[in-house]
C-alpha positions as CSV (number, residue, x, y, z in Angstrom):
1,M,-24.6,164.8,12.8
2,K,-28.2,163.5,12.6
3,L,-29.1,166.4,10.3
4,A,-26.2,165.5,7.9
5,V,-27.3,161.9,7.7
6,T,-30.8,162.9,7.0
7,A,-29.7,165.4,4.3
8,I,-27.5,162.8,2.6
9,T,-30.4,160.2,2.7
10,I,-32.8,162.7,1.1
11,A,-30.2,163.6,-1.5
12,L,-29.6,160.0,-2.5
13,L,-33.3,159.0,-2.4
14,P,-33.9,159.8,-6.1
15,L,-30.9,157.8,-7.2
16,L,-32.0,154.8,-5.1
17,T,-35.6,154.8,-6.4
18,A,-34.3,155.1,-10.0
19,C,-32.5,151.8,-9.7
20,Q,-34.6,148.8,-10.8
21,T,-33.9,145.3,-12.0
22,V,-34.6,144.7,-15.7
23,T,-35.0,141.1,-16.6
24,E,-33.6,140.3,-20.1
25,L,-35.0,137.4,-22.0
26,P,-32.4,134.6,-22.4
27,S,-30.9,134.3,-25.9
28,E,-30.6,130.8,-27.4
29,L,-28.0,130.1,-30.1
30,V,-30.0,128.5,-32.9
31,A,-27.4,128.3,-35.7
32,S,-24.0,129.4,-36.8
33,A,-21.9,129.6,-40.0
34,Q,-18.3,129.8,-40.9
35,L,-17.8,132.0,-44.0
36,R,-15.1,131.5,-46.5
37,H,-13.7,133.6,-49.3
38,A,-13.5,132.1,-52.8
39,N,-9.9,131.2,-52.2
40,G,-10.8,129.2,-49.1
41,N,-9.5,131.7,-46.6
42,P,-11.7,132.5,-43.5
43,A,-14.1,135.3,-44.2
44,G,-15.8,135.5,-40.8
45,S,-18.7,133.9,-38.9
46,A,-22.4,134.2,-38.3
47,M,-24.5,133.5,-35.2
48,L,-28.3,133.2,-35.2
49,Y,-30.0,133.8,-31.8
50,R,-33.6,133.4,-30.7
51,T,-34.8,135.8,-28.0
52,G,-38.4,135.3,-27.2
53,G,-40.2,135.5,-30.6
54,D,-37.4,137.2,-32.4
55,M,-34.5,135.8,-34.5
56,T,-31.4,137.9,-34.7
57,L,-28.5,137.3,-37.1
58,T,-25.1,138.7,-36.3
59,V,-22.3,138.4,-38.9
60,A,-18.7,139.3,-38.2
61,L,-16.6,139.6,-41.4
62,T,-12.8,139.5,-41.9
63,G,-10.4,139.8,-44.7
64,F,-12.4,142.1,-47.0
65,D,-11.5,145.2,-48.9
66,Q,-12.4,148.4,-47.2
67,G,-15.8,149.7,-48.3
68,I,-19.5,148.6,-48.2
69,H,-20.5,145.0,-49.0
70,A,-23.9,143.5,-49.3
71,V,-24.8,140.6,-47.1
72,H,-27.8,138.3,-48.0
73,L,-29.4,135.1,-46.9
74,H,-29.6,132.7,-49.9
75,Q,-32.1,129.9,-50.5
76,T,-29.7,126.9,-50.7
77,G,-27.1,125.9,-48.0
78,N,-24.4,125.1,-50.5
79,C,-21.2,127.1,-51.0
80,E,-19.4,124.6,-53.2
81,A,-19.2,126.5,-56.5
82,S,-16.2,128.9,-56.7
83,D,-18.5,131.8,-57.5
84,F,-21.0,130.6,-54.9
85,T,-23.8,130.3,-57.4
86,S,-24.6,127.0,-55.7
87,A,-26.2,129.0,-52.9
88,G,-29.1,129.9,-55.3
89,G,-31.0,133.2,-55.2
90,H,-32.1,135.2,-52.1
91,L,-34.1,133.4,-49.5
92,N,-37.5,134.8,-50.4
93,P,-40.3,132.4,-49.3
94,L,-43.1,135.0,-49.7
95,G,-42.1,136.1,-53.2
96,K,-41.5,139.7,-52.3
97,A,-39.5,142.3,-54.3
98,H,-36.0,143.0,-53.2
99,G,-34.9,145.8,-50.8
100,S,-36.0,147.8,-47.8
101,L,-36.5,150.9,-50.1
102,N,-39.0,148.9,-52.2
103,P,-42.5,150.1,-51.5
104,G,-43.6,146.5,-50.8
105,G,-41.0,146.1,-48.1
106,S,-38.0,143.7,-48.0
107,H,-37.9,140.0,-48.1
108,L,-36.3,137.6,-45.6
109,G,-33.0,137.4,-47.5
110,D,-32.4,141.1,-47.3
111,L,-29.9,142.1,-44.7
112,P,-28.1,145.4,-44.0
113,N,-24.9,146.3,-45.9
114,A,-21.6,145.7,-44.0
115,M,-19.2,148.6,-43.6
116,I,-15.7,147.2,-43.8
117,G,-12.9,149.2,-42.2
118,A,-9.3,149.7,-43.3
119,N,-8.5,146.7,-41.1
120,G,-10.7,144.4,-43.3
121,L,-13.2,143.9,-40.5
122,G,-16.9,144.6,-40.3
123,T,-20.1,143.4,-38.6
124,I,-23.9,143.5,-39.1
125,S,-26.7,142.5,-36.9
126,S,-30.3,142.2,-38.1
127,T,-33.5,141.0,-36.5
128,L,-35.1,138.7,-39.1
129,R,-38.7,139.6,-40.0
130,G,-41.5,137.2,-39.0
131,D,-42.4,134.7,-36.3
132,A,-39.4,132.8,-35.1
133,T,-41.0,129.4,-35.6
134,Q,-41.8,130.2,-39.2
135,V,-38.4,131.9,-39.9
136,S,-36.7,128.7,-38.5
137,A,-38.8,126.5,-40.9
138,W,-37.7,128.6,-43.9
139,L,-34.1,128.8,-42.8
140,F,-33.8,125.1,-42.1
141,D,-35.8,123.5,-44.9
142,D,-34.5,120.5,-46.7
143,D,-31.8,122.4,-48.6
144,G,-30.8,124.8,-45.9
145,T,-29.6,128.4,-46.2
146,A,-26.4,130.2,-47.0
147,I,-25.0,133.6,-46.0
148,V,-23.4,135.3,-49.0
149,V,-21.3,138.5,-49.1
150,H,-21.1,140.4,-52.3
151,A,-18.4,142.6,-53.9
152,G,-20.5,145.8,-53.8
153,L,-23.1,147.4,-51.8
154,D,-26.8,146.6,-51.9
155,D,-28.9,149.6,-53.2
156,Y,-31.9,148.2,-51.3
157,R,-34.2,148.4,-54.3
158,T,-33.0,146.7,-57.5
159,D,-34.5,143.3,-58.1
160,P,-33.3,140.6,-57.7
161,A,-30.1,141.3,-55.7
162,G,-29.8,145.1,-55.1
163,A,-27.1,145.5,-57.8
164,A,-24.6,144.2,-55.3
165,G,-22.1,142.6,-57.7
166,G,-20.5,139.2,-57.6
167,R,-20.5,136.8,-54.7
168,I,-17.1,136.9,-52.9
169,A,-17.8,134.9,-49.6
170,C,-20.2,132.2,-48.4
171,G,-21.1,130.2,-45.4
172,V,-23.8,127.6,-44.7
173,L,-26.0,128.2,-41.7
174,T,-25.9,125.1,-39.6
175,P,-28.4,124.5,-36.8
176,S,-26.9,124.2,-33.3
């Protein structure tokens, strides 16, 4: 009996030593947005979280046609115009060229494309580039920031908007 207990203990020892506690940094909700289609119907939501020195934006989309749609941060927190031109151009405080395939790298407003399924749903998540304090200052300046969804996909290189097509949904990022 004693031999069996010793054998089991020795067999389980690697498993017990492999267990360790990982402390995750707490995430703080910094801002959110409710997106709307041009007809006023809900188009999804966005949540901006700060974890340590990083800012992560998660966007959940609903009611879109199946396919790939570009998602961008725009320089003005205004979605009043029916074509969402009131949101201005991309949020690009450092004056960089557009797209992650651009040799100079992407700008702050560049986000990944969203793959929309047959059910009309899709999500993206992106860690925004830069120091969280500076990113917050750019996002929440006097005129705010909008999240815009485009009719087509972003080719990640064409200036100024990745040849993404018209603006079909918009939401204003509101600090928590």
